[in-house]
VOPAGU-2260 file (C-alpha; in pm, 1 decimal, decimal comma):
REM VOPAGU-2260
SITE   aa  ch    i         X         Y         Z
SITE  MET   A    0       0,0       0,0       0,0
SITE  ASN   A    1     108,2     356,8     -65,9
SITE  SER   A    2     196,0     530,0     259,7
SITE  GLU   A    3     186,9     883,2     129,3
SITE  ILE   A    4     -94,8    1121,8      59,1
SITE  PRO   A    5     -77,5    1218,8    -310,2
SITE  SER   A    6      86,8    1557,2    -353,7
SITE  LEU   A    7    -151,8    1835,8    -440,1
SITE  ASN   A    8     101,8    2083,1    -576,1
SITE  LYS   A    9     141,7    2168,7    -941,1
SITE  SER   A   10     399,6    1895,1    -993,4
SITE  LYS   A   11     131,9    1632,8    -923,5
SITE  LEU   A   12    -158,6    1693,7   -1156,8
SITE  TYR   A   13    -198,9    1346,3   -1303,9
SITE  PHE   A   14    -352,1    1059,2   -1109,1
SITE  PRO   A   15    -345,3     726,2   -1299,3
SITE  GLN   A   16    -618,0     578,0   -1080,2
SITE  LEU   A   17    -864,4     827,0   -1228,1
SITE  ASP   A   18    -783,5     696,1   -1575,6
SITE  SER   A   19    -852,1     343,1   -1450,4
SITE  ILE   A   20   -1190,2     452,9   -1314,7
SITE  ARG   A   21   -1264,4     615,7   -1648,1
SITE  GLY   A   22   -1159,7     297,4   -1828,7
SITE  ILE   A   23   -1391,4      81,8   -1617,5
SITE  SER   A   24   -1671,8     331,4   -1675,4
SITE  PHE   A   25   -1633,8     301,6   -2051,5
SITE  ILE   A   26   -1634,3     -78,1   -2032,0
SITE  ALA   A   27   -1961,1     -57,5   -1836,9
SITE  ILE   A   28   -2119,1     169,0   -2100,5
SITE  PHE   A   29   -1988,8     -51,9   -2380,0
SITE  LEU   A   30   -2135,7    -365,5   -2221,8
SITE  PHE   A   31   -2468,1    -187,4   -2169,8
SITE  HIS   A   32   -2485,7    -120,6   -2545,1
SITE  ALA   A   33   -2335,3    -450,7   -2662,3
SITE  LEU   A   34   -2468,8    -722,2   -2431,4
SITE  ARG   A   35   -2786,7    -907,8   -2518,8
SITE  VAL   A   36   -2927,6   -1120,4   -2239,4
SITE  PRO   A   37   -3159,7   -1397,5   -2366,3
SITE  ASP   A   38   -3520,8   -1348,8   -2265,3
SITE  VAL   A   39   -3532,6   -1678,2   -2080,4
SITE  GLN   A   40   -3561,6   -1756,8   -1712,8
SITE  PHE   A   41   -3253,1   -1893,7   -1544,6
SITE  PHE   A   42   -3088,0   -1863,5   -1206,4
SITE  LEU   A   43   -3054,6   -1494,6   -1110,2
SITE  SER   A   44   -3167,1   -1388,5   -1460,9
SITE  GLY   A   45   -3375,0   -1102,0   -1322,3
SITE  PHE   A   46   -3089,0    -973,1   -1110,6
SITE  ILE   A   47   -2844,4    -994,1   -1402,4
SITE  ARG   A   48   -3080,4    -797,5   -1627,4
SITE  TYR   A   49   -3118,4    -543,0   -1349,3
SITE  LEU   A   50   -2741,0    -502,6   -1319,9
SITE  ILE   A   51   -2702,2    -464,7   -1696,1
SITE  THR   A   52   -2951,7    -177,0   -1700,9
SITE  TYR   A   53   -2736,0      -2,6   -1440,2
SITE  LEU   A   54   -2420,5     -29,7   -1652,1
SITE  GLN   A   55   -2536,8     291,6   -1818,9
SITE  LEU   A   56   -2439,6     472,8   -1497,1
SITE  GLY   A   57   -2086,9     462,7   -1634,0
SITE  ILE   A   58   -2171,5     779,9   -1825,5
SITE  GLU   A   59   -2244,8     952,2   -1495,2
SITE  VAL   A   60   -1904,1     851,3   -1361,5
SITE  PHE   A   61   -1760,5    1034,0   -1663,7
SITE  PHE   A   62   -1946,1    1345,8   -1553,6
SITE  VAL   A   63   -1823,7    1316,3   -1193,5
SITE  LEU   A   64   -1463,9    1266,1   -1307,9
SITE  SER   A   65   -1480,3    1559,7   -1550,8
SITE  SER   A   66   -1609,2    1796,1   -1285,5
SITE  PHE   A   67   -1353,9    1670,8   -1032,0
SITE  LEU   A   68   -1059,3    1727,8   -1266,1
SITE  LEU   A   69   -1179,3    2062,8   -1399,9
SITE  THR   A   70   -1238,1    2191,3   -1047,1
SITE  PHE   A   71    -913,3    2052,1    -910,0
SITE  LEU   A   72    -707,5    2200,5   -1194,6
SITE  GLY   A   73    -897,9    2529,2   -1175,4
SITE  MET   A   74    -829,6    2562,4    -802,4
SITE  ASN   A   75    -465,9    2475,9    -858,2
SITE  GLU   A   76    -440,4    2742,7   -1126,0
SITE  TYR   A   77    -608,3    2999,4    -904,1
SITE  GLU   A   78    -374,0    2923,2    -615,6
SITE  SER   A   79     -58,1    2943,8    -827,3
SITE  ARG   A   80    -164,6    3241,5   -1043,8
SITE  ASN   A   81    -417,6    3414,8    -818,4
SITE  ASN   A   82    -658,2    3413,9   -1114,4
SITE  PHE   A   83    -824,6    3181,4   -1360,9
SITE  SER   A   84    -800,7    3221,5   -1739,0
SITE  PHE   A   85   -1127,1    3122,8   -1904,2
SITE  LYS   A   86    -969,3    3169,7   -2246,5
SITE  SER   A   87    -688,1    2920,9   -2178,5
SITE  TYR   A   88    -930,3    2683,1   -2011,7
SITE  PHE   A   89   -1168,0    2687,7   -2310,3
SITE  ARG   A   90    -885,5    2642,8   -2560,9
SITE  ARG   A   91    -766,7    2334,0   -2375,6
SITE  ARG   A   92   -1121,0    2192,5   -2378,2
SITE  VAL   A   93   -1152,0    2262,4   -2751,4
SITE  LEU   A   94    -825,7    2082,2   -2825,5
SITE  ARG   A   95    -938,4    1781,0   -2624,5
SITE  ILE   A   96   -1296,2    1747,1   -2748,0
SITE  TRP   A   97   -1345,2    1911,8   -3084,5
SITE  PRO   A   98   -1098,9    1736,9   -3324,1
SITE  LEU   A   99   -1239,9    1386,5   -3276,5
SITE  TYR   A  100   -1597,7    1505,6   -3230,2
SITE  PHE   A  101   -1604,8    1702,9   -3554,8
SITE  PHE   A  102   -1419,8    1424,2   -3735,4
SITE  ILE   A  103   -1703,9    1190,1   -3635,6
SITE  LEU   A  104   -1958,7    1445,5   -3760,1
SITE  LEU   A  105   -1771,5    1492,2   -4088,5
SITE  VAL   A  106   -1765,0    1120,0   -4156,2
SITE  SER   A  107   -2124,8    1074,0   -4040,8
SITE  PHE   A  108   -2270,3    1344,3   -4266,3
SITE  THR   A  109   -2054,6    1286,8   -4575,9
SITE  ILE   A  110   -1905,2     937,4   -4610,1
SITE  PHE   A  111   -2170,7     735,5   -4429,1
SITE  PRO   A  112   -2463,5     870,8   -4638,9
SITE  TRP   A  113   -2266,1     783,5   -4952,0
SITE  LEU   A  114   -2205,7     429,0   -4822,2
SITE  SER   A  115   -2570,0     404,5   -4723,2
SITE  HIS   A  116   -2680,6     493,0   -5074,9
SITE  LEU   A  117   -2419,6     263,2   -5231,6
SITE  PHE   A  118   -2533,5     -41,9   -5034,0
SITE  ASN   A  119   -2900,8      57,7   -5022,6
SITE  ILE   A  120   -2909,7      80,1   -4643,8
SITE  LYS   A  121   -3155,0     314,1   -4476,3
SITE  MET   A  122   -2988,5     567,6   -4247,6
SITE  SER   A  123   -3172,6     829,9   -4042,8
SITE  LEU   A  124   -2953,3    1134,0   -3988,6
SITE  PRO   A  125   -3046,4    1408,8   -3740,2
SITE  ASN   A  126   -3057,1    1782,6   -3788,1
SITE  ILE   A  127   -2686,4    1862,6   -3802,7
SITE  TRP   A  128   -2723,2    2201,1   -3629,3
SITE  TYR   A  129   -2802,3    2034,5   -3298,0
SITE  TYR   A  130   -2467,5    1856,6   -3316,7
SITE  LEU   A  131   -2267,6    2151,5   -3445,2
SITE  PHE   A  132   -2380,6    2365,2   -3151,3
SITE  PHE   A  133   -2355,9    2089,4   -2887,4
SITE  ILE   A  134   -2726,2    2074,8   -2803,8
SITE  SER   A  135   -2792,6    1725,6   -2942,6
SITE  ASN   A  136   -2910,8    1611,6   -2599,1
SITE  PHE   A  137   -3226,6    1815,2   -2668,0
SITE  TYR   A  138   -3285,0    1654,5   -3009,3
SITE  THR   A  139   -3560,2    1400,3   -2937,5
SITE  ILE   A  140   -3629,6    1267,6   -3289,6
SITE  ASP   A  141   -3500,8     913,5   -3335,6
SITE  HIS   A  142   -3185,8     880,5   -3550,0
SITE  VAL   A  143   -2878,4     664,5   -3601,7
SITE  PHE   A  144   -2741,9     498,9   -3288,6
SITE  PHE   A  145   -2378,2     598,4   -3345,1
SITE  LEU   A  146   -2472,1     967,4   -3327,4
SITE  ARG   A  147   -2738,8     938,3   -3056,7
SITE  ILE   A  148   -2478,2     823,1   -2804,3
SITE  LEU   A  149   -2289,0    1151,4   -2847,4
SITE  TRP   A  150   -2557,4    1333,2   -2645,8
SITE  SER   A  151   -2330,2    1318,6   -2340,8
SITE  ILE   A  152   -2063,8    1525,0   -2518,1
SITE  SER   A  153   -2319,3    1803,2   -2558,1
SITE  VAL   A  154   -2395,8    1783,9   -2185,0
SITE  GLU   A  155   -2023,5    1799,9   -2106,2
SITE  GLU   A  156   -1967,1    2099,2   -2334,4
SITE  GLN   A  157   -2257,7    2288,4   -2181,8
SITE  TYR   A  158   -2116,6    2224,2   -1836,4
SITE  TYR   A  159   -1763,6    2324,2   -1945,3
SITE  LEU   A  160   -1892,9    2667,0   -2039,9
SITE  LEU   A  161   -2099,2    2706,5   -1723,5
SITE  TRP   A  162   -1831,9    2584,5   -1483,1
SITE  GLY   A  163   -1553,2    2774,6   -1659,0
SITE  ALA   A  164   -1750,5    3095,1   -1606,6
SITE  CYS   A  165   -1801,8    3005,2   -1239,2
SITE  LEU   A  166   -1429,2    2942,4   -1189,6
SITE  ARG   A  167   -1350,8    3274,2   -1357,5
SITE  PHE   A  168   -1604,0    3502,0   -1190,1
SITE  PHE   A  169   -1730,1    3326,9    -876,9
SITE  TYR   A  170   -1428,9    3138,4    -746,7
SITE  LYS   A  171   -1495,4    3243,0    -385,4
SITE  ARG   A  172   -1851,5    3109,1    -405,9
SITE  LEU   A  173   -1795,5    2763,7    -554,3
SITE  ILE   A  174   -1952,7    2570,0    -267,4
SITE  LEU   A  175   -2261,0    2791,7    -279,0
SITE  ILE   A  176   -2289,4    2741,8    -654,0
SITE  LEU   A  177   -2250,9    2364,9    -620,9
SITE  THR   A  178   -2524,7    2364,8    -358,0
SITE  PHE   A  179   -2743,1    2552,5    -606,0
SITE  PHE   A  180   -2662,5    2287,0    -870,1
SITE  PHE   A  181   -2769,2    2012,9    -628,3
SITE  ALA   A  182   -3097,0    2188,9    -554,9
SITE  ILE   A  183   -3182,5    2255,9    -921,4
SITE  SER   A  184   -3100,6    1900,7   -1028,2
SITE  ILE   A  185   -3298,1    1735,1    -748,1
SITE  PHE   A  186   -3597,8    1963,9    -799,9
SITE  PHE   A  187   -3597,7    1904,4   -1176,7
SITE  SER   A  188   -3561,1    1527,2   -1136,3
SITE  LEU   A  189   -3847,8    1507,2    -885,8
SITE  TYR   A  190   -4062,1    1724,8   -1109,7
SITE  SER   A  191   -3982,6    1494,2   -1403,1
SITE  VAL   A  192   -4077,5    1183,9   -1205,7
SITE  TYR   A  193   -4415,6    1322,0   -1101,3
SITE  SER   A  194   -4497,9    1490,0   -1432,9
SITE  ASN   A  195   -4364,1    1210,6   -1656,6
SITE  THR   A  196   -4131,0    1461,0   -1821,9
SITE  PRO   A  197   -3828,1    1303,5   -1994,0
SITE  MET   A  198   -3513,4    1378,8   -1797,3
SITE  TYR   A  199   -3254,4    1128,8   -1919,3
SITE  PHE   A  200   -3082,2    1359,7   -2168,5
SITE  ASN   A  201   -3148,1    1689,0   -1993,1
SITE  THR   A  202   -2843,7    1878,0   -1865,0
SITE  LEU   A  203   -3028,0    1975,7   -1546,6
SITE  THR   A  204   -3049,3    1607,3   -1454,0
SITE  TYR   A  205   -2671,3    1578,7   -1445,7
SITE  LEU   A  206   -2594,2    1890,6   -1248,5
SITE  PHE   A  207   -2608,9    1654,7    -949,3
SITE  ASP   A  208   -2319,8    1451,6   -1095,2
SITE  PHE   A  209   -2113,9    1759,1   -1175,7
SITE  ALA   A  210   -2180,0    1904,8    -831,2
SITE  CYS   A  211   -2061,0    1582,9    -665,3
SITE  GLY   A  212   -1742,3    1586,6    -870,3
SITE  GLY   A  213   -1676,9    1953,4    -796,0
SITE  LEU   A  214   -1737,6    1907,4    -424,2
SITE  ALA   A  215   -1502,4    1606,9    -419,0
SITE  ALA   A  216   -1230,3    1823,4    -575,5
SITE  ILE   A  217   -1278,5    2094,7    -312,0
SITE  ILE   A  218   -1256,3    1831,8     -36,2
SITE  VAL   A  219    -930,5    1693,6    -177,4
SITE  PHE   A  220    -769,7    2024,4    -270,5
SITE  ASN   A  221    -848,0    2200,4      56,9
SITE  LYS   A  222    -806,4    1884,1     265,4
SITE  LYS   A  223   -1138,3    1921,5     439,6
SITE  LYS   A  224   -1227,0    1712,0     746,9
SITE  LEU   A  225   -1367,7    1435,5     529,2
SITE  PHE   A  226   -1032,4    1407,9     353,3
SITE  TYR   A  227    -853,0    1337,6     682,1
SITE  TRP   A  228   -1130,2    1106,4     800,7
SITE  ILE   A  229   -1085,5     895,5     485,5
SITE  HIS   A  230    -707,5     933,0     510,6
SITE  ASN   A  231    -712,8     771,9     855,4
SITE  SER   A  232    -953,2     490,6     763,4
SITE  SER   A  233    -860,5     147,7     892,2
SITE  ARG   A  234    -811,8    -152,7     664,7
SITE  ILE   A  235   -1141,4    -295,3     785,8
SITE  GLY   A  236   -1314,9      36,6     717,7
SITE  THR   A  237   -1165,1      39,2     368,8
SITE  ILE   A  238   -1290,2    -313,4     298,1
SITE  ILE   A  239   -1638,3    -216,0     416,5
SITE  PHE   A  240   -1628,1      90,3     190,6
SITE  TYR   A  241   -1531,9    -122,0    -111,5
SITE  SER   A  242   -1812,6    -365,3     -29,9
SITE  TYR   A  243   -2081,7    -102,0     -61,2
SITE  LEU   A  244   -2167,6    -134,4    -431,6
SITE  PRO   A  245   -2264,7    -505,2    -428,7
SITE  PHE   A  246   -2475,7    -433,9    -120,7
SITE  HIS   A  247   -2628,9    -127,3    -287,9
SITE  PHE   A  248   -2743,6    -303,1    -603,5
SITE  THR   A  249   -2867,5    -610,5    -419,2
SITE  ILE   A  250   -3077,7    -406,2    -177,5
SITE  PHE   A  251   -3225,5    -183,9    -447,6
SITE  TYR   A  252   -3300,9    -482,2    -670,5
SITE  PHE   A  253   -3518,4    -638,1    -401,2
SITE  MET   A  254   -3668,2    -301,3    -311,9
SITE  ASN   A  255   -3766,0    -249,5    -675,7
SITE  ILE   A  256   -3940,3    -583,1    -707,7
SITE  HIS   A  257   -4111,8    -554,3    -369,9
SITE  THR   A  258   -4212,5    -188,9    -351,6
SITE  ASN   A  259   -4490,2     -97,5    -111,8
SITE  GLY   A  260   -4650,3     208,9    -264,0
SITE  ILE   A  261   -4321,0     376,3    -351,3
SITE  PRO   A  262   -4293,7     454,3    -724,5
SITE  ASN   A  263   -4011,8     266,1    -897,1
SITE  ASP   A  264   -3894,7     591,2   -1056,9
SITE  LEU   A  265   -3830,2     737,1    -713,0
SITE  MET   A  266   -3643,2     424,5    -606,8
SITE  THR   A  267   -3435,0     444,7    -924,3
SITE  LEU   A  268   -3361,5     811,4    -859,8
SITE  LEU   A  269   -3254,1     744,3    -501,2
SITE  SER   A  270   -3035,7     454,1    -615,8
SITE  ARG   A  271   -2875,6     674,9    -879,2
SITE  TYR   A  272   -2804,1     955,5    -632,0
SITE  LEU   A  273   -2645,3     719,1    -380,0
SITE  PHE   A  274   -2432,1     563,7    -654,9
SITE  ILE   A  275   -2309,2     905,2    -774,2
SITE  ILE   A  276   -2227,9    1015,0    -418,7
SITE  TYR   A  277   -2040,7     689,8    -362,6
SITE  MET   A  278   -1833,9     738,2    -679,9
SITE  ALA   A  279   -1743,3    1091,9    -573,4
SITE  LEU   A  280   -1635,9     953,9    -234,6
SITE  PHE   A  281   -1445,5     676,9    -412,3
SITE  ILE   A  282   -1243,3     940,2    -599,4
SITE  VAL   A  283   -1165,7    1113,3    -269,9
SITE  GLU   A  284   -1074,9     774,9    -121,7
SITE  GLN   A  285    -829,5     709,8    -402,0
SITE  MET   A  286    -668,1    1046,3    -335,3
SITE  ALA   A  287    -653,7    1020,3      43,9
SITE  ASN   A  288    -676,8     672,6     192,8
SITE  LEU   A  289    -352,2     526,0     325,2
SITE  HIS   A  290    -499,2     177,1     289,7
SITE  ARG   A  291    -651,2     222,4     -54,0
SITE  THR   A  292    -606,4     -49,1    -311,8
SITE  THR   A  293    -328,9      32,7    -558,6
SITE  PHE   A  294    -496,3    -177,4    -828,3
SITE  PHE   A  295    -624,9     131,1   -1007,1
SITE  GLU   A  296    -285,8     302,9    -997,1
SITE  LYS   A  297     -94,4       8,0   -1141,4
SITE  ASN   A  298    -325,0    -164,8   -1389,0
SITE  ARG   A  299    -174,7     -63,1   -1723,7
SITE  PHE   A  300    -465,0    -192,7   -1930,4
SITE  LEU   A  301    -724,2       7,8   -1739,6
SITE  ILE   A  302    -503,8     317,4   -1730,0
SITE  PHE   A  303    -453,1     308,9   -2107,0
SITE  THR   A  304    -821,9     230,2   -2160,1
SITE  GLY   A  305    -898,7     543,7   -1960,3
SITE  LYS   A  306    -656,3     748,1   -2169,3
SITE  ILE   A  307    -827,0     648,0   -2492,9
SITE  SER   A  308   -1177,7     629,9   -2344,5
SITE  TYR   A  309   -1297,7     937,1   -2533,3
SITE  GLY   A  310   -1218,0     767,3   -2862,6
SITE  LEU   A  311   -1355,1     435,9   -2739,4
SITE  TYR   A  312   -1680,5     607,3   -2652,5
SITE  CYS   A  313   -1709,6     800,7   -2979,7
SITE  TYR   A  314   -1627,7     501,6   -3200,8
SITE  HIS   A  315   -1810,9     220,9   -3023,2
SITE  GLY   A  316   -2148,0     313,2   -3174,2
SITE  ILE   A  317   -1996,8     306,7   -3522,9
SITE  THR   A  318   -1823,4     -23,6   -3449,9
SITE  ILE   A  319   -2138,7    -194,8   -3324,0
SITE  THR   A  320   -2352,8     -58,1   -3608,2
SITE  PHE   A  321   -2124,1    -153,1   -3896,5
SITE  ILE   A  322   -2025,7    -495,6   -3766,5
SITE  ASN   A  323   -2395,7    -575,1   -3726,7
SITE  LEU   A  324   -2461,3    -457,7   -4083,1
SITE  LEU   A  325   -2180,2    -674,3   -4218,5
SITE  LEU   A  326   -2298,7    -980,7   -4032,5
SITE  SER   A  327   -2655,2    -922,4   -4150,3
SITE  HIS   A  328   -2545,1    -867,3   -4512,1
SITE  TYR   A  329   -2345,6   -1191,7   -4522,4
SITE  HIS   A  330   -2598,7   -1383,5   -4307,6
SITE  ILE   A  331   -2342,2   -1470,6   -4042,5
SITE  ASN   A  332   -2462,6   -1578,3   -3700,5
SITE  ILE   A  333   -2229,5   -1527,2   -3404,7
SITE  SER   A  334   -2302,8   -1576,7   -3038,2
SITE  ASN   A  335   -2341,6   -1253,2   -2844,8
SITE  GLY   A  336   -2046,3   -1334,9   -2619,5
SITE  LEU   A  337   -1808,0   -1367,2   -2916,2
SITE  LEU   A  338   -1966,3   -1068,6   -3085,3
SITE  VAL   A  339   -1901,2    -848,7   -2779,4
SITE  ILE   A  340   -1532,8    -947,3   -2792,6
SITE  ILE   A  341   -1515,8    -861,0   -3163,6
SITE  TYR   A  342   -1686,2    -525,3   -3104,4
SITE  PHE   A  343   -1440,8    -443,5   -2827,4
SITE  MET   A  344   -1126,4    -544,6   -3018,0
SITE  VAL   A  345   -1221,9    -344,1   -3327,0
SITE  ASP   A  346   -1324,7     -43,9   -3118,5
SITE  TYR   A  347   -1002,0     -61,9   -2917,8
SITE  ALA   A  348    -792,1     -70,8   -3235,3
SITE  MET   A  349    -977,8     226,1   -3383,9
SITE  ALA   A  350    -955,0     431,2   -3063,4
SITE  THR   A  351    -584,5     355,3   -3019,8
SITE  ALA   A  352    -505,1     466,5   -3374,2
SITE  SER   A  353    -724,0     773,3   -3328,2
SITE  TYR   A  354    -551,3     865,2   -3002,3
SITE  PHE   A  355    -201,2     858,5   -3149,3
SITE  TYR   A  356    -267,2     994,0   -3498,6
SITE  LEU   A  357    -570,3    1222,9   -3466,6
SITE  GLU   A  358    -609,6    1332,9   -3105,0
SITE  ASN   A  359    -253,1    1341,4   -2973,2
SITE  PRO   A  360    -122,9    1609,7   -3212,3
SITE  PHE   A  361    -392,8    1841,6   -3077,5
SITE  LEU   A  362    -338,1    1731,2   -2717,9
SITE  LYS   A  363      26,0    1835,1   -2744,1
SITE  LEU   A  364     -88,4    2187,5   -2832,1
SITE  LYS   A  365    -261,0    2215,2   -2493,4
SITE  ALA   A  366      78,9    2287,8   -2336,0
SITE  ARG   A  367      69,0    2634,3   -2495,4
SITE  TRP   A  368    -227,6    2726,3   -2278,2
SITE  ARG   A  369    -138,8    2529,8   -1966,7
SITE  ARG   A  370     -90,8    2775,2   -1679,4
SITE  ILE   A  371      25,5    2535,3   -1406,3
């Protein structure tokens, strides 16, 4: 076990365990989209289906991690420079997100329609303006799967702008603003449950996630009481903490199938909130706990998966769609287990190539606007 608290100065701004968490989160999202559980009854089949539906929470871990890192880096910049440059911050975000994102759009709206016409395959494209201006999460008309999954990038971009402005103009009021985010998100989610208003893609829904990530960063950066409480956790306390998620999903599974007048949507919302809070605490734990597992800091596969997770996420819809089309065209039947492996290998190869040859040249430019 590591016996030191990770340094919080400007020389220590990369934490490999966060990449591992990001890598696991992508794998969860990928499995949610790729796995097909047979509609037959077998031992624990209901529980397995329940767990698979919750794999989509991996996208929310992305949001928590993004907010944590943006807040942590912003606070570090403010401490070292006594100010925060929104312009530099936004340029760094553009260099990270835009090259691959707009490459996907270019291919989707030029090459793919041509291929669709060539092979006589129906393809439903969305209104491109929603994607160009990062508001695709509000585009509710059904369209191709490989673009629909990019809704989360729009949510992230909207939050980048909002949180960048908060770091620039309201740095002394961050906790108050995060509290406001919590309140808005909870109110909107409860309103959506009782009014049957769709909330899954709405940015207001995920302000809770971003607020948890931001608050976790403040706790770590300023070494609040919770930081030291986690830092001094015993080995037994750490094991209990790690055991929470299996307990969480088991309890909520049985609560969902045996509700007594409590709407399932409310149970789902409560489960989601507790999961997000736990993941924020898990990030703090990985920063602070003397007895933390070092698995996430040393697992090279997960760390690299986290590094290329943006590409993995952007390409996995394309991979799944086109492999399915090929198999259908040539009338090839493959078991879902083998198919998932094929999806993953092809997606991993595409994302790796994209990271080194498309994304990395732009990522290197970020150093020009790095202020810490």
